[in-house]
C-alpha positions as CSV (number, residue, x, y, z in Angstrom):
1,M,23.1,-14.6,-8.5
2,K,24.3,-13.3,-5.3
3,K,22.6,-10.2,-3.5
4,L,25.9,-8.1,-4.4
5,K,24.9,-8.5,-8.3
6,I,21.6,-8.0,-7.9
7,F,22.2,-4.9,-6.2
8,G,24.7,-4.2,-9.0
9,L,22.1,-4.1,-11.4
10,S,19.3,-2.6,-9.7
11,F,21.3,0.2,-8.5
12,A,23.0,0.7,-12.2
13,F,19.4,0.5,-13.5
14,V,17.5,2.5,-11.5
15,Y,20.5,5.2,-11.0
16,I,21.3,5.5,-15.1
17,L,17.1,5.2,-16.1
18,T,16.4,8.1,-13.5
19,A,19.2,10.5,-14.2
20,I,18.6,10.3,-18.3
21,L,14.7,10.7,-17.5
22,C,15.3,13.7,-14.9
23,L,17.7,15.1,-17.9
24,I,15.5,14.8,-20.6
25,F,12.5,16.1,-19.1
26,G,14.5,18.9,-16.9
27,Q,13.8,18.2,-13.4
28,P,16.5,18.3,-10.5
29,L,17.9,15.4,-9.9
30,I,17.5,15.8,-6.1
31,Y,16.7,19.4,-5.0
32,S,18.8,21.4,-7.2
33,P,18.0,22.4,-10.6
34,I,21.8,22.2,-11.3
35,Y,23.2,19.4,-13.1
36,G,26.4,19.0,-11.5
37,I,28.9,16.7,-9.9
38,R,27.6,17.1,-6.5
39,E,23.9,16.5,-7.5
40,F,24.9,13.3,-9.4
41,L,26.8,11.8,-6.3
42,N,23.8,12.8,-4.1
43,L,21.4,11.0,-6.4
44,A,23.9,8.1,-6.2
45,L,23.6,8.3,-2.5
46,L,19.9,8.4,-2.5
47,L,19.2,5.6,-4.7
48,G,22.0,3.3,-3.3
49,I,20.6,3.2,0.1
50,L,17.4,2.7,-1.3
51,V,18.3,-0.4,-3.5
52,F,20.4,-1.7,-0.3
53,L,17.2,-1.6,1.8
54,L,15.4,-3.4,-0.9
55,V,18.0,-6.4,-1.7
56,Y,19.2,-6.7,1.8
57,I,16.3,-6.0,4.0
58,N,12.8,-5.9,2.3
59,F,13.8,-9.5,0.3
60,P,14.9,-11.5,3.2
61,V,11.7,-10.4,5.3
62,L,9.4,-11.5,2.6
63,K,11.5,-14.8,1.9
64,W,11.0,-15.4,6.1
65,I,7.2,-14.3,5.5
66,K,6.6,-16.6,2.4
67,T,7.9,-19.5,4.5
68,I,5.3,-18.9,7.2
69,S,2.4,-18.1,5.0
70,F,2.6,-18.2,1.4
71,K,4.6,-21.4,0.9
72,N,3.1,-22.6,-2.4
73,S,2.9,-19.3,-4.4
74,N,4.6,-18.3,-7.5
75,G,7.8,-16.5,-6.1
76,F,7.9,-14.0,-8.8
77,I,4.5,-13.0,-8.5
78,Y,4.7,-13.2,-4.5
79,Y,8.1,-11.0,-4.5
80,S,6.9,-8.4,-7.1
81,V,3.5,-7.7,-5.3
82,A,4.8,-7.5,-1.6
83,T,7.4,-5.4,-2.8
84,L,5.3,-3.1,-5.0
85,L,3.0,-2.5,-2.0
86,I,5.5,-1.9,0.2
87,L,6.9,0.7,-2.2
88,Q,3.5,2.3,-2.4
89,I,2.9,2.5,1.4
90,V,6.5,4.2,1.9
91,T,5.6,6.5,-0.9
92,L,2.1,7.7,0.6
93,L,4.0,7.9,4.2
94,T,6.8,9.8,2.9
95,G,4.7,12.0,0.5
96,Y,2.3,12.8,3.6
97,M,5.3,13.6,5.7
98,E,6.9,15.9,3.2
99,S,3.3,17.6,2.3
100,L,3.2,18.1,6.4
101,T,6.3,20.2,6.8
102,T,6.1,22.0,3.7
103,R,4.8,25.6,3.9
104,G,1.7,26.6,1.8
105,V,1.0,22.9,1.0
106,E,-2.1,20.7,2.9
107,A,-0.8,17.6,4.3
108,D,-1.7,15.0,1.6
109,F,-0.8,11.2,1.3
110,L,-1.0,11.3,-2.3
111,Y,1.8,14.4,-2.3
112,Y,4.2,12.7,-4.4
113,Y,1.4,11.2,-6.8
114,K,0.9,14.6,-8.0
115,C,3.8,14.9,-9.7
116,V,5.9,17.0,-7.3
117,T,8.9,18.0,-9.4
118,N,10.9,14.4,-9.9
119,S,8.3,11.9,-8.0
120,C,6.7,11.1,-10.9
121,I,10.0,9.9,-12.6
122,Y,11.0,8.5,-9.0
123,I,8.0,6.4,-8.6
124,L,8.3,4.9,-11.8
125,T,11.9,4.2,-12.1
126,G,11.3,2.4,-8.5
127,N,8.7,0.6,-9.6
128,I,10.2,-0.7,-12.5
129,T,13.4,-1.3,-10.6
130,A,11.2,-3.5,-8.1
131,I,10.4,-5.9,-10.7
132,L,13.4,-6.3,-12.1
133,A,15.1,-6.7,-8.5
134,S,12.1,-9.3,-7.7
135,R,13.2,-11.4,-11.0
136,L,16.6,-11.7,-10.3
137,Y,16.2,-12.4,-6.6
138,V,13.8,-15.4,-7.5
139,K,16.6,-16.8,-9.9
140,T,18.9,-16.9,-6.7
141,L,16.1,-19.1,-5.2
142,K,16.1,-22.0,-7.5
């Protein structure tokens, strides 16, 4: 499976799952509680960038690290755990940065984990997509 196919499948999965969960639970797609075409396009752009970084930056870097230090490890477990760890670190840092710049909110690393609007939906779908993409990426290495 080529990277483009992994990108396409991962993007479709995360986009559809995130949009459906936001609609079901009445959460905004990104910033606005209005469900217009512009919000769906903004969501597509945001998730497209994140999935691109996952497939075209994260996995090649992890593959390089694996050749240096984790040669005999199980590929799926290695890529899943490493990707989820990176995802949690990025979530902590971006949550801290947003809480730091939000008036009336104390700076907190766990800001997004407190389910600020749709952040728990993004965390859930991001983790599921990371595992799915890791599985698809490992299949390309065989």
